[in-house]
BAKE-764508 format. One line per field, with one value per residue: residue in one letter; x, y, z of N, C-alpha, C in turn. Coordinates in steps of 0.001 Angstrom, whole numbers. Layout:
// residues N
residu = (A/...) .
n_east = (X/...) .
n_north = (Y/...) .
n_up = (Z/...) .
ca_east = (X/...) .
ca_north = (Y/...) .
ca_up = (Z/...) .
c_east = (X/...) .
c_north = (Y/...) .
c_up = (Z/...) .
END
This chain:
// residues 380
residu = (M/I/V/L/I/P/A/Y/E/P/D/T/K/L/I/R/L/L/E/D/I/V/E/T/G/V/G/I/D/V/L/L/V/N/D/G/S/G/P/Q/Y/D/A/L/F/D/R/S/A/A/L/G/C/T/V/I/G/H/R/V/N/R/G/K/G/F/A/L/K/Q/G/F/E/Y/V/A/Q/H/F/A/G/H/D/V/V/C/A/D/C/D/G/Q/H/S/V/V/D/I/L/R/V/A/S/E/V/A/A/H/R/T/A/M/V/L/G/S/R/Q/F/T/G/R/V/P/V/A/S/R/F/G/N/A/V/T/R/V/V/F/A/R/S/T/G/Q/R/L/Y/D/T/Q/T/G/L/R/G/Y/P/A/S/M/L/S/W/L/Q/T/V/R/G/E/R/F/E/Y/E/L/N/V/L/L/E/A/A/E/A/G/V/T/I/Q/E/F/P/V/E/T/I/Y/L/E/G/N/A/S/S/H/F/R/P/L/V/D/S/A/R/V/Y/A/P/L/V/K/F/S/L/S/S/L/S/A/F/A/L/D/V/V/L/L/L/V/L/K/G/L/T/G/N/L/F/A/A/V/V/G/A/R/V/V/S/S/V/F/N/F/V/A/N/R/R/L/V/F/A/R/A/Q/R/P/L/S/A/C/A/T/R/Y/V/G/L/V/A/A/V/M/T/V/N/Y/T/S/M/Y/G/L/Y/E/R/L/G/A/G/L/L/P/S/K/L/V/T/E/A/G/L/F/V/A/S/Y/E/A/Q/K/R/F/V/F/A/R/R/S/S/A/P/V/V/S/G/S/A/A/P/V/R/R/V/E/P/E/R/A/A/G/P/A/S/V/D/G/G/S/L/P/S/A/R/L/A/R/R/G) .
n_east = (841/454/735/-228/651/-63/1615/1634/3367/3521/3053/4137/2229/2204/4584/3929/1883/3318/5075/3243/2383/4724/4994/2974/3960/3177/3665/4123/4456/5239/4543/5496/4560/5994/4540/5761/6591/8667/12025/12206/10896/12402/13801/11781/10815/13113/13200/10959/11809/13793/12284/11575/10080/9390/10273/9136/8640/8078/9376/7730/4532/1870/-637/-3096/-4314/-2495/-269/-1231/-1633/995/2004/507/1544/4198/3889/2807/5003/7076/6046/4489/1309/454/-2059/-3407/-3675/-4865/-4066/-4466/-2170/-2579/-3338/-5971/-6682/-6698/-4324/-5512/-7906/-6843/-5676/-7962/-9388/-7559/-7779/-10391/-10159/-8445/-10141/-12265/-11181/-12099/-13313/-13596/-12755/-14074/-13157/-15465/-16397/-18412/-19163/-19594/-19536/-17274/-17250/-16063/-18237/-18238/-17077/-18907/-21232/-20357/-19822/-22362/-23807/-22403/-22881/-25652/-25862/-24180/-25565/-27908/-26814/-25560/-27107/-26262/-25774/-23618/-22143/-19927/-18387/-16077/-13947/-10524/-9410/-8952/-9227/-7703/-7769/-4994/-5453/-6719/-4965/-3808/-6020/-6721/-4743/-5588/-7764/-9267/-8044/-6033/-5916/-7825/-10210/-9811/-10292/-13075/-13715/-12787/-14738/-17012/-16363/-16000/-18583/-19839/-18529/-19405/-18130/-17765/-18352/-17411/-18388/-16945/-17323/-15501/-13516/-14232/-12066/-10985/-8476/-7573/-9556/-9321/-7216/-4823/-5412/-5092/-7074/-8736/-11466/-13099/-11793/-11037/-13448/-14900/-13504/-14043/-16862/-17400/-17309/-19683/-21659/-21358/-22148/-24899/-25829/-26150/-28438/-30413/-30369/-31189/-33738/-34954/-34852/-36507/-39004/-39547/-39649/-41780/-43989/-43937/-44246/-46697/-48353/-48084/-48904/-51059/-51242/-50765/-49235/-47416/-46058/-44868/-43198/-41579/-40283/-38953/-37172/-35377/-34342/-33245/-31151/-29481/-28959/-27657/-25265/-24096/-23855/-22169/-19811/-19206/-20132/-20007/-17430/-15139/-13456/-15670/-18196/-17908/-18927/-21023/-22172/-22996/-24831/-26785/-27813/-28724/-30783/-32645/-33220/-34335/-36653/-38083/-38385/-39803/-42208/-43256/-43360/-45220/-47528/-47992/-48290/-50548/-52504/-52588/-52993/-54877/-56895/-57336/-57386/-55437/-53167/-50959/-48207/-47919/-48471/-46312/-44154/-44618/-44462/-41801/-40333/-40694/-39375/-36761/-34648/-34668/-33978/-31420/-29971/-30187/-28719/-26189/-25594/-26231/-26167/-23815/-21920/-18843/-16040/-13488/-12193/-12770/-11807/-9786/-11114/-11098/-10125/-7759/-5302/-1954/-1266/-1333/1649/3342/5694/8391/9224/12232/14544/16748/16495/17605/17899/14984/13999/12614/12540/15199/16714/17834/17419/19820/19628/16942/15753/14122/12552/12851/10306/10298) .
n_north = (-1196/2251/5364/8455/11767/15013/18079/21389/23959/22709/21962/20951/19017/17289/15839/14534/12871/11218/9988/8565/6746/5271/4133/2239/-84/-1386/-2442/146/2303/5652/8360/11554/14635/17595/20538/22939/24372/25991/27126/27492/25392/23189/21808/20507/18720/17242/15983/14397/12666/11361/9817/7799/8373/8745/11540/13804/16413/19883/23160/25426/26423/24481/23491/21379/19372/19033/18149/15707/14276/14149/12521/10145/9428/8894/6708/4803/4375/3548/1896/-216/-1747/-1311/-273/2982/5250/8371/11102/14013/16601/17975/16939/16049/13461/10366/7765/5317/5514/5851/3356/1789/2647/1827/-944/-1317/-637/-2662/-4795/-4390/-3663/-2871/-497/2964/4354/6363/8149/8997/11767/12378/14752/15425/16771/19512/21379/23621/26228/27107/24935/22869/23934/24329/21701/20590/22033/21334/18596/18439/19707/18100/15665/16396/16961/14625/12468/10790/10031/11262/11462/12917/14890/16319/15193/14508/12112/9343/6271/4462/1873/175/-86/2234/4337/5368/6523/8479/10369/11665/13218/16398/19551/21273/22255/22716/21982/19617/17198/17118/17015/14452/12871/13654/12829/10153/9373/9849/7978/5628/4459/2615/3957/3807/4667/5189/5450/7810/9346/12718/15341/18418/20595/23294/24973/24476/26000/25617/25067/25629/26428/28787/30696/32228/32207/29476/28177/28980/27605/24962/24709/25330/23102/21742/23656/23955/21410/21495/23829/23930/22318/23623/26164/25553/24648/27028/28562/27001/27251/30024/30293/28574/29922/32294/31370/30023/32171/33578/31803/30335/27627/24681/22377/23234/25176/23673/21921/23725/25213/23139/22180/24342/24775/22286/22102/24084/22929/20556/21456/22886/20880/19039/20499/21558/20030/17193/16815/15279/12597/11459/9970/10157/13179/12718/10313/11059/13082/11660/9890/11791/13079/11003/10794/13344/13183/11207/12450/14721/13608/12532/14920/16518/14923/14901/17664/18185/16671/17908/20659/20975/19048/18923/21552/23035/25776/27148/27654/26386/23740/23272/23468/21326/19169/19367/19097/16435/15264/16111/14812/12258/12871/13974/11776/10017/11372/11350/8606/7420/9132/10847/9119/7984/6595/5325/6359/5740/4547/1608/-991/-3706/-5411/-6607/-5792/-6003/-7973/-6443/-5456/-5441/-3205/-2577/641/2338/3174/4796/6375/7920/11068/11507/11247/12495/11761/11341/13357/15342/17481/18403/19580/19804/17415/17152/16724/18030/18430/17438) .
n_up = (0/-753/768/-161/132/-456/34/1076/2377/5021/8591/11881/12303/10178/10574/12956/12027/10250/12041/13554/11626/11206/13730/13770/12725/10492/7138/5203/2498/2233/214/-284/-1535/-2223/-2680/-3868/-1526/-640/302/3089/4218/3878/5917/7310/5393/5056/7575/7221/5192/6608/8253/6640/4387/879/-866/-3178/-5621/-6606/-7382/-7533/-6396/-7490/-7017/-5371/-6939/-9067/-7634/-6621/-9017/-9922/-7947/-8420/-10889/-10198/-8453/-10200/-11823/-10112/-8114/-9174/-9449/-6869/-4588/-3754/-1098/-452/1619/3708/4773/7098/9542/9679/9242/10780/11568/11998/10519/7967/7532/7635/5379/3458/3765/2877/174/-710/-315/-2108/-4647/-7226/-6825/-5966/-2865/-361/2490/4543/6272/9152/10247/12954/16303/17060/14409/11953/10880/8209/6873/7374/6157/3490/2634/2814/888/-1475/-1463/-2006/-4541/-6063/-6014/-7394/-9872/-10765/-10019/-8067/-4698/-2322/850/1791/-185/-288/976/1721/2187/514/-1230/-3841/-6232/-7812/-10521/-11332/-11555/-13945/-15238/-13332/-13717/-15974/-15405/-15315/-13911/-11529/-9016/-6014/-7177/-8494/-7053/-6818/-9505/-10061/-8794/-10256/-12875/-12405/-11696/-14130/-15714/-14694/-12534/-9549/-6362/-3075/185/3345/6741/8667/11274/12222/12136/13138/13589/15623/14595/11892/10986/9634/7046/3537/1904/-18/542/-1379/-4003/-4321/-3802/-5999/-7979/-7201/-7357/-9975/-11900/-11167/-11653/-14402/-15182/-14796/-15976/-18802/-19488/-18004/-19168/-21766/-21179/-20217/-22566/-24165/-22863/-23124/-25948/-26488/-25319/-26837/-29531/-29322/-28774/-31177/-33221/-32273/-32253/-30610/-31188/-33193/-31739/-29644/-31119/-32611/-30554/-29248/-31205/-31643/-29015/-28591/-30451/-29419/-26880/-27610/-28829/-26702/-24723/-25982/-26317/-23797/-21553/-21952/-23087/-23338/-24883/-26333/-28513/-32177/-33976/-35853/-34936/-32348/-33022/-34485/-32536/-30754/-32173/-32300/-29555/-29092/-30678/-29297/-26781/-27551/-28407/-26016/-24620/-26054/-25865/-23096/-22625/-24192/-22905/-20350/-20924/-23091/-22558/-19753/-19064/-17803/-17153/-19721/-19072/-16449/-17293/-18975/-17175/-15403/-17158/-18154/-15817/-15239/-17382/-17267/-15717/-16891/-19550/-19238/-18182/-20329/-22295/-21110/-20858/-23308/-25619/-25487/-24487/-23078/-24834/-24388/-22172/-19600/-16362/-15969/-14346/-13839/-12028/-12543/-11741/-10403/-7452/-4187/-2727/275/1384/3402/4683/3802/6134/5852/3603/623/-1208/-3050/-6488/-9551/-12951/-12798/-11538/-8690/-5815/-3662/-1057/-309/-855/-3042/-6246/-9435/-11740/-15121) .
ca_east = (0/1149/16/195/322/367/1892/2022/3683/3008/3654/4553/1184/2636/5577/3222/1190/4309/5548/2174/2403/5889/4763/2033/4702/2616/4473/3492/5321/4648/5050/5187/4776/6176/3900/6368/6472/9711/13232/12049/10292/13307/14141/10649/10782/14254/12760/10026/12618/14499/11316/11364/9214/9929/9867/9302/7923/8430/9773/6669/3236/1035/-1969/-3271/-4580/-1237/580/-1787/-1359/2422/2159/-22/2507/5370/3512/2664/6325/8001/5365/3440/442/70/-3163/-2984/-4565/-4475/-4395/-4017/-1005/-2903/-3780/-7402/-6920/-5958/-3710/-6508/-8816/-6069/-5546/-9287/-9676/-6690/-8363/-11579/-9708/-7935/-11264/-13128/-10280/-12622/-14084/-12979/-13245/-13990/-13261/-16545/-16553/-19809/-19350/-20086/-18636/-16988/-16857/-16244/-19502/-17990/-16825/-20166/-22141/-19825/-20013/-23793/-24200/-21820/-23567/-26949/-25672/-23605/-26644/-28789/-26103/-25127/-28028/-25582/-25701/-22419/-22270/-18772/-17768/-14862/-12941/-9218/-9007/-9544/-8460/-7844/-7053/-3889/-5950/-7278/-3957/-3652/-7193/-6671/-3835/-6233/-8859/-8912/-7932/-4728/-5988/-8807/-11319/-9478/-10916/-14484/-13745/-12633/-16044/-17926/-16021/-16242/-20022/-20152/-17960/-20005/-17222/-18357/-17761/-17793/-18125/-16621/-17319/-14256/-13591/-14136/-11036/-10593/-7555/-7398/-10493/-8858/-6399/-3701/-5879/-4736/-8246/-9150/-12917/-13700/-11146/-11076/-14845/-15276/-12921/-14700/-18252/-17523/-17726/-21071/-22475/-21289/-22917/-26326/-26205/-26566/-29817/-31292/-30454/-32032/-35107/-35454/-35063/-37664/-40208/-39784/-40069/-43121/-44963/-43950/-44805/-48119/-49039/-48069/-49574/-52259/-51207/-49927/-48280/-46359/-45282/-44056/-42162/-40637/-39482/-38093/-36106/-34378/-33685/-32467/-29902/-28668/-28557/-26702/-23975/-23541/-23457/-21027/-18595/-18917/-20474/-19503/-16477/-13941/-13444/-16998/-18343/-17786/-20046/-22148/-22820/-23691/-25980/-27812/-28429/-29422/-32030/-33577/-33652/-35222/-37937/-38797/-38748/-40831/-43474/-43746/-43615/-46487/-48625/-48243/-48806/-51903/-53402/-52722/-53451/-56070/-57934/-57624/-57562/-54389/-52514/-49870/-46934/-47888/-48386/-44944/-43256/-44845/-43954/-40341/-39781/-40685/-38479/-35404/-33696/-34603/-33253/-30003/-29379/-30094/-27591/-24943/-25334/-26522/-25772/-22439/-21179/-17409/-15633/-12341/-11472/-13133/-10714/-9832/-11382/-11450/-9559/-6616/-4045/-1100/-1580/-629/2835/3698/7136/8809/9933/13670/14785/17841/16248/18311/17062/14178/14041/11779/13314/16614/17439/17464/17929/20469/19281/15521/15288/13034/12861/12199/9592/10888) .
ca_north = (0/3534/6525/9630/12980/16287/18989/22768/24689/21949/22233/19746/17988/16297/14972/13660/11850/10264/9209/7620/5686/4423/3409/1126/-1284/-1966/-2114/1204/3268/6988/9241/12928/15549/18982/21371/24267/25026/26990/26675/27526/24133/22090/21028/19642/17621/16386/15142/13412/11659/10579/8876/6734/8788/9181/12935/14370/17679/20918/24376/26436/25866/24185/23127/20032/18435/18767/17331/14352/13608/13830/11357/8961/9057/8302/5382/3898/4069/2966/937/-769/-2739/-949/646/4258/5980/9781/11728/15396/16773/18915/16265/15754/12027/9531/6580/4237/5652/5610/1910/1221/2915/934/-2290/-1319/-664/-4010/-5734/-4185/-3709/-2211/663/4086/4380/7668/8234/9971/12387/12488/16136/15488/17500/20919/21519/24999/26442/27193/23583/22135/24498/24078/20305/20351/22580/20509/17310/18566/20022/16912/14687/16873/16970/13296/11425/9930/10670/11058/12270/13812/15051/17115/14509/14281/10737/8561/5112/4120/664/441/-31/3555/5398/6007/7377/9617/11371/12340/14061/17813/20299/21257/22748/22031/21466/18311/16078/17064/16535/12998/12292/13908/11978/8771/9147/9794/6760/4455/3859/2409/4748/3332/5577/4484/6494/8044/10382/14108/16008/19773/21102/24747/25613/24275/27175/25291/24821/26648/26642/30180/30562/32768/31726/28020/27757/29160/26484/23713/24637/25539/21901/21428/24629/23593/20187/21783/25065/23702/21841/24656/27222/25044/24632/28399/28940/26252/27844/31326/30084/27981/30982/33217/30702/29769/33441/34004/30859/29770/26187/24071/21449/24007/25847/22672/21432/24799/25513/22004/22091/25370/24528/21048/22429/24788/21980/19611/22126/23205/19659/18416/21296/21950/19084/15849/17149/14440/11211/11007/9429/11160/14106/12117/9325/11796/13786/10676/9449/12916/13280/9986/11165/14501/12711/10529/13446/15593/12867/12527/16306/16979/14135/15402/19031/18121/16192/18892/21972/20898/18210/19237/22989/23686/26866/26730/27645/25272/22463/23147/23232/19971/18233/19418/18564/14984/14823/16646/13795/11193/13384/14106/10444/9454/12023/10923/7176/6930/10051/11327/8176/7875/5390/4575/7092/5274/3813/155/-1472/-5100/-6209/-7345/-5194/-6915/-7989/-5461/-5941/-4569/-2980/-1789/1859/2354/4210/5693/6694/9076/12018/10924/12041/12202/11997/11118/14461/15605/18690/17813/20085/19674/16085/17341/16453/18938/17760/17857) .
ca_up = (0/-786/1270/-931/877/-1038/1145/768/3600/6163/9896/12601/12273/9192/11216/13902/11240/9748/13190/13894/10617/11490/14974/13584/12377/9277/5975/4414/1831/2206/-831/80/-2658/-1804/-3712/-3942/-219/-452/1025/4548/4662/3540/7103/7632/4421/5393/8678/6664/4505/7629/8801/5667/3273/-406/-1037/-4504/-5673/-7562/-6668/-7560/-6027/-8652/-6573/-4836/-8026/-9776/-6750/-6597/-10297/-9944/-7090/-9101/-11930/-9553/-7951/-11347/-12368/-9137/-7244/-10039/-8842/-5512/-4362/-3183/-206/-370/2896/3818/5646/8166/10748/9669/9048/11713/10974/12062/9384/6748/7384/7347/3965/2689/3813/2023/-1224/-977/-322/-3270/-5793/-8423/-6380/-5279/-1480/270/3937/4662/7584/9550/10679/14325/17187/16745/13008/11498/10178/6767/6364/7423/5158/2151/2263/2639/-408/-2523/-1429/-2681/-5952/-6698/-6197/-8452/-11148/-11196/-9617/-7100/-3387/-1520/2060/1944/-1506/-182/1778/1099/2486/-575/-1645/-5258/-6659/-8740/-11896/-11638/-11513/-15262/-15454/-12429/-14277/-17106/-14921/-15374/-12672/-10889/-7640/-5176/-7975/-9059/-6335/-7192/-10890/-10017/-8478/-11368/-14014/-11994/-11815/-15558/-16292/-14080/-11548/-8227/-5285/-1751/1288/4583/7771/9408/12299/11779/12938/12755/14600/15685/13690/10508/10671/8761/5681/2542/1059/-83/413/-2597/-5219/-4440/-3907/-7401/-8731/-6827/-7793/-11420/-12627/-10881/-12369/-15815/-15368/-14761/-16645/-20181/-19551/-17476/-20176/-22855/-20661/-20212/-23962/-24643/-22275/-23746/-27328/-26477/-25064/-27975/-30708/-29085/-28931/-32582/-34132/-31690/-32480/-29584/-31780/-33847/-30707/-28960/-32027/-32914/-29370/-28953/-32207/-31389/-27731/-28691/-31139/-28419/-25855/-28190/-29011/-25389/-24028/-26649/-26149/-22427/-20499/-22258/-24141/-23362/-25347/-26669/-29856/-33236/-34100/-36577/-34072/-31294/-33608/-34821/-31287/-30145/-32918/-31827/-28210/-29205/-31197/-28221/-25772/-28121/-28405/-24645/-24260/-26644/-25297/-21752/-22740/-24746/-21865/-19282/-21388/-23924/-21979/-18355/-18924/-17011/-17862/-20599/-18356/-15492/-18009/-19460/-16050/-14908/-18158/-18224/-14570/-15362/-18441/-17112/-15264/-17895/-20712/-18886/-18074/-21675/-22971/-20489/-21028/-24649/-26692/-25370/-23642/-23339/-25549/-23855/-21136/-18262/-15741/-16038/-12990/-14027/-10951/-13063/-11293/-9644/-6024/-3366/-2016/1393/1400/4561/4302/4068/7146/5463/2198/105/-1913/-4124/-7704/-10708/-14161/-12549/-10913/-7304/-5201/-2505/261/3/-1235/-3987/-7646/-10376/-12809/-16388) .
c_east = (882/231/602/-286/827/548/2332/2163/3134/3653/3941/3463/1520/3628/4902/2480/2167/4856/4509/2144/3547/5626/3796/2772/4173/3476/3780/4571/4597/5341/4562/5533/4825/5673/4443/6302/7525/10854/13069/11431/11190/13601/13015/10570/11979/13905/11807/10783/13345/13581/10977/10497/10029/9387/10165/8606/8427/8633/8649/5343/2351/-381/-2080/-3510/-3328/-344/81/-1465/119/2695/1663/949/3720/5057/3416/4017/7183/7371/4206/2635/-16/-1152/-2629/-4074/-4042/-4945/-3856/-2900/-1313/-3484/-5251/-7703/-6058/-5381/-4702/-7430/-8095/-5960/-6882/-9668/-8828/-7257/-9584/-11201/-9235/-9068/-12097/-12371/-10797/-13376/-13183/-13586/-13023/-14082/-14232/-16682/-18041/-20161/-20061/-19079/-18433/-16403/-17061/-17504/-19301/-17782/-18117/-21116/-21669/-20035/-21472/-24272/-23688/-22515/-24879/-26770/-25093/-24684/-27579/-28129/-25819/-26123/-27438/-25414/-24416/-22503/-21144/-18033/-16421/-13768/-11643/-8687/-9705/-8620/-8759/-7120/-6003/-4370/-6508/-6217/-3780/-4807/-7139/-5762/-4462/-7348/-8402/-8824/-6563/-4775/-7110/-9965/-11067/-10238/-12405/-14638/-13614/-13984/-17027/-17639/-16191/-17723/-20425/-19675/-18527/-19109/-17932/-17605/-18311/-17459/-17948/-16521/-15988/-14478/-13467/-13176/-10762/-9739/-7432/-8306/-10098/-7961/-5283/-4113/-5474/-5881/-8661/-10648/-13491/-13116/-11320/-12501/-15334/-14738/-13678/-16093/-18424/-17923/-19187/-22009/-22517/-22143/-24404/-26751/-26742/-28038/-30794/-31453/-31345/-33495/-35716/-35751/-36320/-38970/-40551/-40291/-41467/-44190/-45087/-44627/-46285/-48919/-49124/-48914/-50900/-52319/-50247/-48861/-47111/-45468/-44357/-42901/-41114/-39718/-38494/-36937/-34993/-33624/-32838/-31139/-28948/-28115/-27503/-25314/-23320/-23057/-22229/-19738/-18212/-19099/-19868/-18404/-15364/-14240/-14840/-17024/-18139/-19058/-21254/-22898/-23600/-24957/-27116/-28553/-29234/-30756/-33079/-34112/-34636/-36600/-38755/-39265/-39873/-42195/-44090/-44150/-44977/-47681/-49004/-48851/-50254/-52899/-53652/-53407/-54787/-57207/-58336/-57772/-56547/-53758/-51328/-48545/-46883/-47775/-46965/-43994/-43402/-44247/-42426/-39691/-39701/-39670/-37015/-34381/-33538/-33794/-31754/-29324/-29217/-28930/-26266/-24591/-25461/-25948/-24285/-21555/-19723/-17104/-14528/-11645/-11822/-11977/-10901/-9988/-11796/-10933/-8325/-5280/-3259/-1463/-771/548/3172/5215/7487/9549/11401/13999/15858/17706/17008/17367/16313/14248/13005/12595/14818/17353/17012/18055/18522/19985/17838/14948/14091/13507/12130/11552/10079/10057) .
c_north = (1254/4595/7754/10884/14203/17306/20352/23524/23966/22394/20906/18678/16917/15324/14013/12546/10793/9396/8174/6451/4719/3553/2240/-177/-1978/-1547/-1125/2051/4604/7802/10653/13836/16974/19890/22793/25033/26100/26489/26630/26244/22935/21197/20056/18469/16686/15453/14049/12295/10768/9557/7762/7102/8986/10577/13378/15721/18622/22228/25392/25771/25703/23801/21670/19007/18059/17863/15889/13605/13275/12607/10076/8473/8359/6890/4393/3468/3259/1926/289/-1837/-2411/-26/1908/4800/7405/10350/13147/15505/17577/18255/15906/14263/11227/8322/5417/4306/5434/4112/1254/1460/2005/-479/-2388/-1372/-2066/-5019/-5616/-4268/-3029/-929/1728/4160/5767/7521/9347/10486/12562/13870/16234/16246/18938/21029/22976/25150/26450/25806/22778/22610/24166/22650/19989/20843/21702/19154/17359/18791/18826/15874/15103/16767/15568/12188/10474/10675/10271/11980/13288/13901/15749/16438/14339/12889/9808/7396/4747/2807/1008/606/1329/4634/6102/6957/8625/10726/12139/13284/15513/18450/20163/21719/22023/21451/20055/17177/15983/16589/15013/12333/12477/12977/10497/8438/9007/8491/5484/3751/3740/3226/4233/4399/4777/5532/6583/9178/11769/14849/17384/20335/22617/25458/25516/25414/26871/25029/25968/26900/28108/30212/31051/32134/30222/27478/27897/28017/25182/23613/24826/24276/21535/22377/24286/22375/20488/22917/24852/23302/22892/25806/26803/25010/26027/28872/28271/26862/29171/31162/29479/29053/31937/32578/30381/31046/33886/33109/30346/28256/25549/23173/22194/24685/24864/22219/22507/25116/24388/21911/23085/25095/23266/21278/23141/23807/21001/20241/22390/21949/19023/19172/21524/20851/17712/15939/16141/13037/10671/10412/10535/12002/13454/11115/10010/12456/12822/10217/10575/13183/12256/10302/12329/14084/12041/11518/14340/14911/12852/13931/16767/16228/14636/16802/19034/17681/17230/20178/21891/20144/18617/20728/23679/24810/26369/26635/26552/23912/22206/22796/21809/18949/18193/18881/17047/14464/15182/15560/12703/11630/13484/12751/9807/10069/11506/9478/6701/7829/10391/10383/8110/6577/4628/5250/6645/4484/2312/-369/-2932/-5995/-6972/-6800/-6197/-6866/-6936/-6123/-4943/-4446/-2104/-540/1785/3500/5210/6087/7950/10004/11335/11812/11582/12574/12002/12231/14663/16928/18292/18318/19801/18316/16180/16993/17438/18122/18302/18804) .
c_up = (0/-187/587/-211/112/85/631/2089/4836/7468/10591/12666/11249/9816/12186/13168/10755/10883/13604/12909/10890/12711/14815/13309/11139/8091/5071/3774/1779/1125/-534/-1094/-2130/-2920/-3669/-2639/13/409/2536/5099/4371/4746/7457/6665/4613/6560/8193/5957/5500/8287/7818/4495/2003/-657/-2460/-4512/-6734/-6799/-6546/-7218/-7257/-8264/-6172/-5942/-8788/-8941/-6695/-7885/-10435/-9079/-7741/-10181/-11321/-9054/-9095/-11896/-11406/-8205/-8007/-9308/-7441/-5517/-3680/-2271/-99/966/2899/4856/6900/9408/10785/9548/10012/10989/10963/10847/8057/6494/7065/5890/3077/2639/2912/546/-1593/-1077/-1585/-4597/-7054/-8073/-5788/-3878/-897/1776/4263/6090/7905/10104/12027/15184/16711/15350/12595/10654/8661/6159/6319/6315/3738/1705/2040/1285/-1546/-2614/-2212/-4181/-6700/-6970/-7324/-9823/-11667/-10892/-8589/-5786/-2673/-310/2178/620/-1439/637/1004/1366/1503/-921/-3081/-5547/-7700/-10169/-12286/-11827/-12851/-15534/-14583/-12954/-15431/-16665/-14877/-13989/-12050/-9438/-6889/-5989/-8491/-8374/-6629/-8632/-10948/-9754/-9626/-12539/-13669/-12114/-13272/-16185/-15678/-13086/-10200/-7185/-3964/-720/2570/5683/8511/10394/11677/12698/12350/13885/14493/14691/12237/10051/9689/7314/4762/1567/1138/-379/-906/-3859/-5385/-4461/-5343/-8252/-8466/-7429/-9294/-12178/-12391/-11616/-13848/-16115/-15503/-15683/-18059/-20281/-19041/-18468/-21331/-22432/-20681/-21630/-24518/-24134/-22949/-25174/-27403/-26292/-26246/-29183/-30531/-29246/-30380/-33480/-33590/-31791/-31482/-30191/-32421/-32825/-29989/-29841/-32299/-31750/-29086/-29932/-31896/-30087/-27776/-29393/-30172/-27395/-26371/-28302/-27658/-24671/-24661/-26374/-24687/-21404/-20726/-23305/-24315/-23866/-25646/-28076/-30891/-33357/-34759/-35710/-32956/-31834/-33920/-33568/-30643/-30835/-32476/-30443/-28259/-29696/-30095/-27160/-26274/-28117/-27013/-24215/-24783/-26058/-23908/-21785/-23233/-23676/-20785/-19751/-22128/-23232/-20562/-18092/-18043/-17828/-18681/-19850/-17289/-16172/-18485/-18320/-15510/-15864/-18153/-16956/-14623/-16355/-18189/-16769/-16313/-19107/-20427/-18837/-19445/-22443/-22429/-20852/-22475/-25740/-26637/-24563/-24055/-24059/-24836/-22688/-19726/-17667/-15898/-14625/-13044/-12921/-11377/-12602/-10460/-8169/-5265/-2668/-911/1455/2586/4111/4668/5006/6732/4009/1804/-613/-3045/-5344/-8699/-11925/-13874/-11865/-9490/-6862/-3861/-1175/646/-310/-2171/-5384/-8519/-11497/-14134/-17177) .
END
């Protein structure tokens, strides 16, 4: 098992975590990625190396996502076949929970495992509120319910490491992108309850509330915005065309055609842009979906508006609310489905090998180079 820890300007809580790992006596390799912390932190990373960690990194801060992907690449090259458990450097994850997540990954082998905090006890209001909001929006966007979408304690089977390096994002948004793309690719996600630990009011966190929240929520907004915009366009056109023509069928068809073209272009370029089917295949499937949706749409509208006498706008809202989730799922799974970018989770990865950390490890390097004083490696 490999424990991967991205670290930016860490303090002594990192050393305490590493000492706790060593004291367990369990064969664990720890890979520490210095995310451009600066020369003033060299002594701390030297202490980490003396405890048996492999220390790699880069001189300039690139973000948590970049550091994680650099770590995944290093593990794939130097520890092939090993599962990875990612943990934060700020003391929020206990060794007991790290080992429990590792055990869950080893048991499932084809699933991503999240150490899900239950947010009991003294939790900063901002952290509690932010996770609650993300939890709701994630469920609405993907149809999948996760209790803790922002946890940094995550376990990945070895077979996922190549895919994890392709997920977009270099900073805090990366971890949410992993969940979004995993949901889209049909990857199984297991949640495992862990202890909620916030030390000193989470003062050591480098999360910037405004800038990093914008990065985190942007993927969720993008996931929902296309369909909501198309819906708004469809409603406006329906009302306008019905007023101009007086014909419900012409209004429904005209509004649907225009909004569908908008929705197709937006979804193909913004929402399902990566590794999808060719344009012609997507367009053909989309036309079939639109025809089916339009048939259901008109039938429902006719029954509510013409037969039952409901207002035009209420009839439209009721109909679209029923079709929204079904249409989105059909686009995700049928129209714009990925071809080959999903992670390989067949369980064919090599068995986990437990390797005792080397107590006198020398300076680690990537691409064959090292920095003698900081035990860091410059990425090529």
